Backbone as ProteinMPNN parsed JSONL, in Angstrom:
{"seq_chain_A": "MRVLGVDPGLTRCGVGVVEGVAGRPLTMIGVGVVRTPVDADLGHRLLAVEQGIEQWLDEHRPELVAVERVFSQHNVRTVMGTAQASAVAMLCAARRGIPVALHTPSEVKAAVTGSGRADKAQVGAMVTRLLRLAAPPKPADAADALALAICHIWRAPAQNRLQQAVARQAAHATKGRTA", "coords_chain_A": {"N_chain_A": [[148.698, -168.125, 6.136], [151.843, -168.836, 4.821], [154.133, -171.373, 4.885], [157.432, -172.567, 4.714], [158.626, -175.662, 5.276], [161.529, -177.235, 6.539], [163.354, -180.09, 6.551], [166.27, -180.741, 7.672], [169.237, -182.006, 6.107], [172.223, -183.452, 4.784], [172.519, -185.258, 2.634], [169.876, -185.724, 1.813], [167.679, -183.166, 1.905], [164.739, -182.367, 3.122], [161.992, -180.494, 1.824], [159.079, -178.533, 2.062], [156.078, -176.841, 1.318], [153.408, -175.345, 2.93], [150.169, -173.97, 3.139], [147.89, -172.013, 4.998], [145.688, -171.598, 7.87], [145.453, -172.035, 11.424], [142.967, -174.309, 12.485], [141.59, -174.43, 10.124], [141.215, -176.141, 6.95], [144.298, -177.192, 5.536], [146.622, -176.483, 2.843], [148.759, -178.117, 0.615], [151.394, -176.672, -1.047], [153.765, -177.237, -2.322], [156.24, -179.848, -2.521], [159.307, -181.547, -1.885], [162.729, -182.659, -2.331], [165.978, -181.617, -1.62], [168.833, -182.736, -2.982], [172.172, -183.95, -2.446], [175.354, -185.014, -3.729], [176.856, -187.812, -2.248], [179.569, -188.267, -2.43], [180.72, -185.801, -2.868], [182.669, -182.931, -1.802], [182.36, -181.364, 1.437], [181.926, -178.518, 1.389], [180.899, -178.079, -1.215], [178.582, -179.585, -1.054], [177.123, -178.212, 0.899], [176.782, -175.816, -0.455], [175.149, -176.696, -2.547], [172.852, -177.377, -1.091], [172.17, -174.825, -0.176], [171.637, -173.505, -2.63], [169.456, -174.995, -3.511], [167.523, -174.491, -1.498], [167.282, -171.73, -1.78], [166.081, -171.649, -4.316], [163.569, -172.74, -3.7], [162.645, -170.767, -1.952], [162.54, -168.568, -3.702], [160.623, -169.476, -5.563], [158.283, -170.084, -4.04], [157.841, -168.144, -2.081], [157.58, -167.998, 0.933], [156.157, -166.954, 4.111], [157.318, -167.571, 6.434], [159.927, -169.678, 7.694], [160.13, -172.916, 8.782], [162.167, -174.922, 10.653], [163.608, -178.065, 11.434], [164.668, -178.538, 14.699], [167.919, -179.273, 15.595], [168.882, -182.182, 17.248], [170.567, -184.087, 19.772], [172.151, -186.941, 18.636], [173.253, -190.373, 18.462], [175.147, -190.724, 16.501], [177.64, -188.716, 15.777], [178.673, -187.648, 13.406], [176.465, -187.646, 11.673], [174.799, -185.859, 13.041], [176.288, -183.518, 12.856], [176.27, -182.956, 10.072], [173.517, -182.595, 9.73], [173.123, -180.362, 11.383], [174.684, -178.48, 10.026], [173.312, -178.275, 7.555], [170.914, -177.326, 8.528], [171.717, -174.826, 9.505], [172.329, -173.571, 7.083], [169.771, -173.366, 5.927], [168.575, -171.605, 7.759], [170.196, -169.373, 7.406], [169.661, -168.698, 4.7], [166.972, -167.898, 4.93], [167.221, -165.759, 6.772], [168.768, -163.962, 5.324], [166.898, -162.973, 3.592], [165.176, -161.746, 5.252], [163.174, -163.284, 6.328], [161.278, -164.673, 8.897], [162.365, -167.302, 11.144], [161.447, -170.371, 12.566], [162.083, -172.815, 15.0], [161.534, -176.244, 15.546], [161.298, -179.11, 17.584], [161.826, -182.609, 16.84], [160.023, -184.211, 18.354], [158.036, -182.352, 19.053], [156.95, -181.805, 16.547], [156.015, -184.337, 15.753], [154.111, -184.793, 17.796], [152.324, -182.67, 17.31], [151.332, -183.316, 14.777], [150.55, -186.035, 14.825], [149.631, -186.566, 17.374], [151.153, -187.936, 19.123], [154.313, -187.736, 20.541], [156.119, -189.69, 20.056], [155.73, -190.904, 17.665], [156.237, -192.893, 14.685], [158.026, -192.684, 11.496], [156.303, -193.628, 9.483], [153.765, -193.221, 10.588], [153.749, -190.417, 10.786], [153.944, -189.741, 8.065], [151.511, -190.859, 7.156], [149.618, -189.284, 8.519], [150.232, -186.719, 7.56], [149.517, -187.081, 4.909], [146.771, -187.474, 5.196], [145.956, -185.062, 6.506], [146.575, -183.12, 4.609], [145.099, -183.947, 2.536], [146.087, -185.68, 0.488], [146.835, -187.936, -2.234], [148.672, -189.957, -1.793], [151.296, -190.816, 0.553], [153.949, -188.423, 0.787], [157.106, -189.032, -0.736], [160.673, -189.168, -0.478], [160.655, -190.029, 3.085], [161.752, -187.74, 4.201], [160.64, -185.613, 2.803], [157.94, -185.754, 3.564], [158.326, -185.232, 6.272], [159.181, -182.576, 6.16], [156.84, -181.285, 5.331], [155.31, -181.878, 7.576], [156.636, -180.331, 9.493], [155.981, -177.734, 8.595], [153.174, -177.816, 8.91], [153.021, -178.222, 11.696], [154.077, -175.779, 12.599], [152.185, -173.897, 11.631], [149.932, -174.668, 13.084], [150.819, -174.344, 15.727], [151.677, -171.701, 15.95], [149.682, -169.594, 16.591], [149.179, -170.034, 19.368], [151.783, -169.815, 20.395], [152.316, -167.142, 19.784], [150.445, -165.835, 21.417], [151.448, -166.559, 23.924], [153.98, -165.297, 23.868], [153.165, -162.622, 23.745], [151.878, -162.377, 26.212], [154.028, -162.766, 27.972], [155.574, -160.541, 27.278], [153.826, -158.475, 28.067], [153.767, -158.968, 30.818], [156.468, -158.521, 31.473], [156.659, -155.797, 30.83], [154.861, -154.75, 32.666], [156.149, -155.443, 35.066], [158.478, -153.909, 34.822], [157.376, -151.357, 34.794], [156.36, -151.254, 37.358], [158.703, -151.158, 38.876], [159.755, -148.669, 38.249], [158.013, -146.875, 39.308]], "CA_chain_A": [[150.132, -168.128, 6.36], [152.565, -169.772, 3.952], [155.325, -171.808, 5.617], [158.347, -173.543, 4.124], [159.209, -176.575, 6.25], [162.813, -177.775, 6.109], [163.883, -181.222, 7.309], [167.656, -180.609, 7.219], [170.112, -183.144, 5.901], [173.198, -183.198, 3.727], [172.243, -186.105, 1.478], [168.492, -185.389, 1.439], [167.11, -182.088, 2.707], [163.324, -182.289, 2.769], [161.38, -179.17, 1.765], [157.653, -178.593, 1.777], [155.373, -175.584, 1.559], [152.008, -175.516, 3.302], [149.486, -172.694, 3.327], [146.642, -172.098, 5.736], [145.648, -171.073, 9.229], [145.006, -173.024, 12.412], [141.529, -174.505, 12.547], [141.038, -174.532, 8.773], [141.968, -177.1, 6.124], [145.581, -176.713, 5.026], [146.882, -176.831, 1.449], [150.145, -178.302, 0.226], [151.747, -175.883, -2.224], [154.841, -177.962, -2.999], [157.041, -180.732, -1.671], [160.432, -182.139, -2.599], [163.963, -182.95, -1.609], [167.222, -181.099, -2.189], [169.803, -183.83, -2.848], [173.577, -183.66, -2.74], [176.116, -186.251, -3.917], [177.565, -188.27, -1.051], [181.019, -188.234, -2.642], [181.193, -184.417, -3.036], [183.229, -182.388, -0.56], [181.372, -180.717, 2.293], [181.617, -177.179, 0.911], [180.032, -178.163, -2.389], [177.283, -180.104, -0.624], [176.421, -177.11, 1.566], [176.413, -174.887, -1.523], [174.004, -177.292, -3.249], [171.692, -177.216, -0.201], [171.828, -173.404, -0.218], [171.033, -173.202, -3.93], [168.137, -175.628, -3.531], [166.604, -173.75, -0.615], [167.054, -170.432, -2.427], [165.095, -171.878, -5.386], [162.267, -172.902, -3.058], [162.239, -169.451, -1.445], [162.175, -167.768, -4.879], [159.42, -169.983, -6.212], [157.091, -170.182, -3.197], [157.701, -166.917, -1.276], [156.959, -168.242, 2.239], [156.181, -165.893, 5.116], [158.106, -168.084, 7.539], [160.614, -170.944, 7.45], [160.146, -173.776, 9.969], [163.291, -175.847, 10.522], [163.715, -179.013, 12.54], [165.737, -178.248, 15.649], [168.866, -180.382, 15.655], [168.974, -182.77, 18.575], [171.714, -184.978, 19.917], [172.003, -188.33, 18.23], [174.437, -191.163, 18.783], [176.107, -190.586, 15.417], [178.075, -187.318, 15.737], [178.846, -187.251, 12.009], [175.129, -187.35, 11.158], [174.312, -184.643, 13.704], [177.033, -182.377, 12.31], [175.731, -182.675, 8.745], [172.171, -182.061, 9.926], [173.271, -179.008, 11.932], [175.199, -177.609, 8.97], [172.219, -178.039, 6.611], [169.971, -176.486, 9.264], [172.269, -173.468, 9.512], [172.189, -173.04, 5.728], [168.36, -172.987, 5.762], [168.338, -170.401, 8.566], [170.914, -168.281, 6.743], [168.899, -168.313, 3.503], [165.79, -167.159, 5.377], [167.658, -164.505, 7.391], [169.238, -163.095, 4.232], [165.709, -162.382, 2.966], [164.332, -161.153, 6.288], [162.058, -164.192, 6.624], [161.432, -165.263, 10.236], [162.634, -168.736, 11.243], [160.998, -171.033, 13.783], [162.673, -174.145, 15.185], [160.662, -177.189, 16.238], [161.948, -180.394, 17.833], [161.115, -183.725, 16.209], [158.887, -184.661, 19.167], [156.979, -181.342, 18.915], [156.333, -181.993, 15.238], [155.255, -185.596, 15.805], [152.954, -184.601, 18.669], [151.373, -181.78, 16.654], [150.737, -183.933, 13.591], [149.949, -187.355, 15.094], [149.108, -186.68, 18.736], [152.155, -188.628, 19.931], [155.692, -187.314, 20.302], [156.932, -190.873, 19.769], [155.252, -191.51, 16.411], [157.299, -193.251, 13.741], [157.96, -191.984, 10.202], [155.118, -194.069, 8.744], [152.609, -192.542, 11.174], [153.833, -189.01, 10.382], [153.589, -189.706, 6.644], [150.08, -191.137, 7.014], [148.852, -188.134, 8.99], [150.466, -185.624, 6.611], [148.686, -187.428, 3.756], [145.374, -187.25, 5.58], [145.723, -183.649, 6.816], [146.692, -182.313, 3.391], [144.216, -184.572, 1.551], [146.919, -186.138, -0.624], [146.51, -189.284, -2.718], [149.643, -190.898, -1.229], [152.305, -190.13, 1.373], [155.118, -187.918, 0.05], [158.32, -189.842, -0.643], [160.961, -189.993, 0.679], [160.132, -189.571, 4.373], [162.256, -186.381, 4.464], [159.673, -184.695, 2.214], [156.786, -185.761, 4.463], [158.748, -184.562, 7.508], [159.204, -181.13, 5.9], [155.444, -180.847, 5.377], [154.891, -181.961, 8.977], [157.193, -179.143, 10.158], [155.164, -176.581, 8.22], [151.875, -177.992, 9.572], [153.262, -177.987, 13.113], [154.221, -174.349, 12.861], [150.9, -173.216, 11.398], [149.035, -174.985, 14.188], [151.354, -173.883, 17.01], [151.995, -170.266, 15.919], [148.782, -168.724, 17.354], [149.409, -170.207, 20.81], [153.101, -169.258, 20.71], [152.193, -165.686, 19.743], [149.744, -165.404, 22.635], [152.385, -166.695, 25.041], [154.984, -164.239, 23.76], [152.519, -161.36, 24.092], [151.648, -162.388, 27.656], [155.335, -162.566, 28.615], [155.953, -159.136, 27.046], [152.988, -157.644, 28.946], [154.224, -159.195, 32.195], [157.749, -157.831, 31.612], [156.372, -154.364, 30.828], [154.214, -154.466, 33.956], [157.188, -155.526, 36.098], [159.347, -152.751, 34.634], [156.595, -150.188, 35.187], [156.288, -151.285, 38.825], [160.003, -150.782, 39.441], [160.041, -147.252, 38.003], [157.022, -146.057, 40.023]], "C_chain_A": [[150.75, -169.187, 5.454], [153.901, -170.086, 4.618], [156.113, -172.816, 4.794], [158.918, -174.365, 5.266], [160.49, -177.153, 5.69], [163.233, -178.879, 7.077], [165.35, -181.343, 6.891], [168.408, -181.928, 7.118], [171.064, -182.823, 4.769], [172.926, -184.015, 2.474], [170.861, -185.804, 0.915], [167.983, -184.336, 2.416], [165.662, -181.933, 2.27], [162.824, -180.859, 2.804], [159.907, -179.328, 1.407], [156.992, -177.286, 2.15], [153.896, -175.888, 1.806], [151.421, -174.132, 3.536], [148.198, -172.932, 4.095], [146.752, -171.432, 7.092], [145.123, -172.166, 10.152], [143.478, -173.093, 12.411], [140.835, -174.616, 11.197], [141.809, -175.588, 7.997], [143.22, -176.442, 5.543], [145.768, -177.192, 3.584], [148.379, -176.999, 1.225], [150.371, -177.514, -1.06], [152.833, -176.597, -3.023], [155.601, -178.812, -2.013], [158.161, -181.329, -2.516], [161.615, -182.378, -1.699], [165.116, -182.299, -2.361], [168.26, -182.176, -1.931], [171.208, -183.334, -3.15], [174.322, -184.98, -2.892], [176.948, -186.589, -2.676], [179.08, -188.124, -1.207], [181.584, -186.823, -2.854], [181.781, -183.912, -1.719], [182.168, -181.546, 0.149], [180.972, -179.337, 1.78], [180.671, -177.178, -0.272], [178.646, -178.69, -2.026], [176.466, -179.003, 0.044], [175.965, -176.065, 0.547], [175.195, -175.406, -2.285], [172.732, -177.171, -2.406], [171.224, -175.763, -0.249], [171.12, -173.046, -1.522], [169.622, -173.795, -4.035], [167.125, -174.875, -2.688], [166.292, -172.379, -1.215], [166.022, -170.569, -3.549], [163.691, -172.003, -4.804], [161.76, -171.567, -2.528], [161.796, -168.54, -2.588], [160.815, -168.18, -5.428], [158.167, -169.84, -5.349], [156.865, -169.006, -2.262], [157.01, -167.144, 0.075], [157.073, -167.022, 3.159], [157.073, -166.283, 6.292], [158.775, -169.385, 7.109], [160.664, -171.703, 8.776], [161.198, -174.859, 9.75], [163.288, -176.8, 11.717], [164.918, -178.658, 13.399], [166.625, -179.478, 15.759], [168.941, -180.876, 17.092], [170.115, -183.771, 18.592], [171.351, -186.4, 19.505], [173.27, -189.074, 18.629], [175.532, -190.972, 17.743], [176.484, -189.106, 15.249], [178.21, -186.818, 14.3], [177.501, -186.864, 11.389], [174.614, -186.046, 11.74], [175.026, -183.412, 13.163], [176.496, -181.994, 10.933], [174.341, -182.062, 8.832], [172.242, -180.622, 10.428], [173.76, -178.037, 10.86], [174.106, -177.281, 7.95], [171.157, -177.138, 7.248], [170.428, -175.031, 9.261], [172.136, -172.815, 8.138], [170.747, -172.569, 5.511], [168.059, -171.699, 6.537], [169.003, -169.185, 7.94], [170.149, -167.784, 5.515], [167.678, -167.474, 3.891], [166.193, -165.794, 5.931], [168.104, -163.497, 6.339], [168.075, -162.353, 3.588], [164.791, -161.701, 3.981], [163.113, -161.989, 6.624], [162.278, -164.774, 8.013], [161.626, -166.779, 10.162], [162.107, -169.235, 12.583], [161.634, -172.415, 13.825], [161.719, -175.01, 15.989], [161.406, -178.504, 16.408], [161.163, -181.501, 17.121], [159.9, -184.18, 17.036], [157.738, -183.652, 19.14], [156.218, -181.555, 17.611], [155.47, -183.247, 15.247], [153.995, -185.441, 16.635], [151.9, -183.729, 17.996], [150.622, -182.494, 15.537], [150.001, -185.238, 13.907], [149.285, -187.468, 16.458], [150.069, -187.391, 19.666], [153.554, -188.165, 19.543], [156.624, -188.464, 19.976], [156.51, -191.576, 18.481], [156.427, -191.845, 15.499], [157.067, -192.54, 12.41], [156.71, -192.369, 9.407], [153.86, -193.374, 9.27], [152.582, -191.064, 10.775], [153.416, -188.88, 8.92], [152.106, -189.919, 6.417], [149.236, -189.932, 7.432], [149.03, -186.926, 8.069], [149.576, -185.848, 5.372], [147.221, -187.103, 4.033], [145.075, -185.76, 5.764], [145.738, -182.771, 5.574], [145.854, -182.88, 2.244], [144.971, -184.974, 0.288], [146.519, -187.557, -1.026], [147.427, -190.339, -2.103], [150.645, -190.119, -0.38], [153.468, -189.63, 0.513], [156.326, -188.802, 0.298], [159.508, -188.998, -1.06], [160.402, -189.368, 1.961], [160.59, -188.154, 4.703], [161.275, -185.332, 3.929], [158.431, -184.6, 3.097], [157.119, -185.041, 5.768], [158.777, -183.047, 7.329], [157.784, -180.568, 5.921], [154.929, -180.86, 6.81], [155.409, -180.764, 9.776], [156.353, -177.905, 9.858], [153.794, -176.64, 8.9], [152.007, -177.668, 11.057], [153.329, -176.496, 13.402], [152.896, -173.605, 12.682], [149.962, -173.453, 12.571], [149.502, -174.406, 15.516], [151.55, -172.367, 17.081], [151.009, -169.404, 16.723], [149.0, -168.829, 18.869], [150.754, -169.612, 21.222], [153.055, -167.739, 20.721], [151.496, -165.154, 20.984], [150.654, -165.495, 23.845], [153.432, -165.587, 25.03], [154.398, -162.888, 24.145], [152.283, -161.271, 25.592], [152.949, -162.148, 28.415], [155.778, -161.114, 28.462], [155.137, -158.208, 27.936], [153.444, -157.751, 30.393], [155.544, -158.463, 32.442], [157.547, -156.327, 31.665], [155.745, -153.943, 32.143], [155.24, -154.465, 35.094], [158.119, -154.319, 36.036], [158.646, -151.478, 35.109], [156.506, -150.098, 36.713], [157.575, -150.847, 39.486], [160.299, -149.294, 39.287], [159.084, -146.342, 38.764], [157.468, -145.703, 41.425]], "O_chain_A": [[150.234, -170.299, 5.341], [154.7, -169.188, 4.884], [155.563, -173.775, 4.253], [159.615, -173.832, 6.129], [160.552, -177.522, 4.517], [163.439, -178.635, 8.266], [165.653, -181.97, 5.876], [168.233, -182.834, 7.933], [170.75, -182.016, 3.895], [173.087, -183.511, 1.363], [170.689, -185.649, -0.294], [167.872, -184.594, 3.615], [165.386, -181.43, 1.18], [163.18, -180.093, 3.7], [159.539, -180.145, 0.563], [157.308, -176.692, 3.181], [153.234, -176.572, 1.026], [152.086, -173.239, 4.061], [147.502, -173.923, 3.874], [147.753, -170.795, 7.421], [144.442, -173.095, 9.718], [142.795, -172.071, 12.344], [139.632, -174.867, 11.132], [142.946, -175.901, 8.35], [143.194, -175.287, 5.117], [145.157, -178.172, 3.158], [149.172, -176.135, 1.598], [149.635, -177.668, -2.035], [152.826, -176.568, -4.254], [155.609, -178.536, -0.813], [157.988, -181.583, -3.708], [161.519, -182.311, -0.474], [165.219, -182.413, -3.582], [168.54, -182.498, -0.776], [171.418, -182.444, -3.973], [173.962, -185.967, -2.25], [177.654, -185.737, -2.136], [179.788, -187.887, -0.228], [182.795, -186.663, -3.004], [181.431, -184.408, -0.648], [181.209, -181.081, -0.466], [179.783, -179.021, 1.742], [179.744, -176.37, -0.331], [177.65, -178.285, -2.624], [175.268, -178.87, -0.207], [174.881, -175.497, 0.679], [174.303, -174.63, -2.629], [171.657, -176.895, -2.939], [170.027, -175.496, -0.351], [170.104, -172.351, -1.504], [168.714, -173.168, -4.581], [165.995, -174.648, -3.12], [165.15, -171.924, -1.156], [165.174, -169.691, -3.713], [162.737, -171.443, -5.343], [160.571, -171.268, -2.641], [160.802, -167.825, -2.467], [159.967, -167.337, -5.72], [157.099, -169.511, -5.866], [155.779, -168.886, -1.695], [155.965, -166.547, 0.337], [157.959, -166.182, 3.003], [157.527, -165.426, 7.05], [158.253, -170.108, 6.26], [161.178, -171.193, 9.771], [161.129, -175.619, 8.784], [163.007, -176.406, 12.849], [166.033, -178.497, 12.902], [166.142, -180.587, 15.987], [169.05, -180.086, 18.03], [170.565, -184.238, 17.547], [170.368, -186.972, 19.975], [174.241, -188.467, 19.08], [176.717, -191.049, 18.067], [175.733, -188.337, 14.649], [177.887, -185.664, 14.02], [177.41, -185.872, 10.666], [174.054, -185.219, 11.02], [174.406, -182.357, 13.03], [176.29, -180.81, 10.663], [174.021, -181.125, 8.101], [171.504, -179.76, 9.952], [173.297, -176.898, 10.796], [173.986, -176.132, 7.525], [170.573, -176.289, 6.576], [169.631, -174.119, 9.044], [171.857, -171.619, 8.05], [170.528, -171.485, 4.969], [167.372, -170.811, 6.031], [168.437, -168.092, 7.943], [170.007, -166.576, 5.319], [167.387, -166.462, 3.253], [165.576, -164.783, 5.598], [167.835, -162.303, 6.468], [168.241, -161.237, 3.095], [163.755, -161.146, 3.615], [162.126, -161.471, 7.145], [163.349, -165.313, 8.29], [161.128, -167.445, 9.255], [162.302, -168.589, 13.613], [161.714, -173.101, 12.806], [161.161, -174.567, 16.993], [162.073, -178.965, 15.482], [159.976, -181.342, 16.836], [158.857, -184.501, 16.466], [156.575, -184.052, 19.198], [154.989, -181.491, 17.582], [154.324, -183.22, 14.798], [152.926, -185.9, 16.234], [150.707, -184.015, 18.097], [149.418, -182.301, 15.37], [148.951, -185.516, 13.327], [148.468, -188.362, 16.68], [149.833, -187.448, 20.873], [153.931, -188.197, 18.372], [157.792, -188.245, 19.654], [156.896, -192.72, 18.241], [157.466, -191.186, 15.527], [156.046, -191.88, 12.216], [156.123, -191.524, 8.732], [152.992, -192.984, 8.489], [151.522, -190.522, 10.462], [152.621, -188.004, 8.576], [151.5, -189.244, 5.584], [148.252, -189.602, 6.771], [148.074, -186.19, 7.826], [148.964, -184.91, 4.861], [146.529, -186.527, 3.193], [144.078, -185.25, 5.253], [144.999, -181.79, 5.494], [145.888, -182.366, 1.126], [144.559, -184.657, -0.828], [145.929, -188.288, -0.231], [147.016, -191.483, -1.91], [150.823, -188.915, -0.566], [153.92, -190.336, -0.389], [156.543, -189.268, 1.417], [159.355, -188.16, -1.949], [159.762, -188.317, 1.926], [159.89, -187.434, 5.415], [161.103, -184.277, 4.541], [157.926, -183.507, 3.352], [156.282, -184.319, 6.308], [158.432, -182.311, 8.253], [157.552, -179.491, 6.47], [154.195, -179.959, 7.216], [154.703, -180.242, 10.639], [156.05, -177.121, 10.757], [153.309, -175.63, 9.409], [151.196, -176.924, 11.609], [152.705, -176.011, 14.346], [152.539, -172.769, 13.512], [149.271, -172.532, 13.006], [148.679, -174.017, 16.345], [151.585, -171.808, 18.177], [151.459, -168.546, 17.482], [149.004, -167.815, 19.567], [150.859, -168.978, 22.272], [153.684, -167.108, 21.571], [151.907, -164.137, 21.543], [150.639, -164.611, 24.702], [153.733, -165.005, 26.072], [155.066, -162.091, 24.803], [152.465, -160.208, 26.186], [152.967, -161.405, 29.396], [156.299, -160.52, 29.406], [155.679, -157.258, 28.501], [153.501, -156.752, 31.109], [155.726, -157.853, 33.496], [158.193, -155.646, 32.46], [156.072, -152.882, 32.675], [155.207, -153.601, 35.971], [158.503, -153.77, 37.068], [159.26, -150.626, 35.751], [156.568, -149.01, 37.285], [157.545, -150.227, 40.549], [161.016, -148.718, 40.105], [159.33, -145.139, 38.852], [156.744, -145.021, 42.15]]}, "name": "protein", "num_of_chains": 1, "seq": "MRVLGVDPGLTRCGVGVVEGVAGRPLTMIGVGVVRTPVDADLGHRLLAVEQGIEQWLDEHRPELVAVERVFSQHNVRTVMGTAQASAVAMLCAARRGIPVALHTPSEVKAAVTGSGRADKAQVGAMVTRLLRLAAPPKPADAADALALAICHIWRAPAQNRLQQAVARQAAHATKGRTA"}
């Protein structure tokens, strides 16, 4: 499975592509950051994020896009920019028919480090180790994007089994009502 992880942000939007399956060594295909000028108007910044993500989708052809789920922060302005960049990433994927998965920061941290309260340095260190890199990706947004992709690859099999079980249970319940 090839996954594009997106750590959304208006100034720095982390992007990283990881390939592999759960239980096997993973491979980093690419990592980077889509940057926008702080002094540009919002519309142009969102357009720059869209163009950057489209380039990554063109170049790496992921099967899925994993995006960090926006969570409430104290700084409303920051959360709005993050949410807008997140929406752009989801739109780019949807336009191409690529499935999107959302993961919370604590889910990603727990999957990669074992602790949902890990700091950025711990996430970067584990991403470096898991992908057998020479050094942690910089800036932290890039490492976070790789962590999102890793999280999804590792969690997808369990999530699929859960979804199948729920679907079977719903079908069984429906069948019981019609009998």
